[in-house]
Steps between C-alpha positions, in 0.01 A plus 500: 500500500396634840230766509731774628752424225236523229366836616824678583835513320805688617830554318793735522528657154832625365523689169810616317573635156762340281589526135421256220696594186518868596131511591383537863309200632342440842581185697330379817519250780243385754595357836260310724543658845464177701671236288758734346432343159598746228389513135665713234335651193675635193210728411196664653282288270643182656436640848140588411441155352619338823278728711195437280547124542560531875178702537286292266202334665540130567259275306294432816463876560289530184269209589254731682491757217226448244 
């Protein structure tokens, strides 16, 4: 991954509330502003999991940490 891609992430975030068996539930989508690629998430937990993975340090990033 290029250096600028590993230090900066940008997405258009959309949130909306739906219902799951009479209970309100939040849904989300992220859109990459350059490629237009869009990902949908059925819960905020799924969104957060994706973001945690996207922001996780790459294995080489930890090589200098002791």
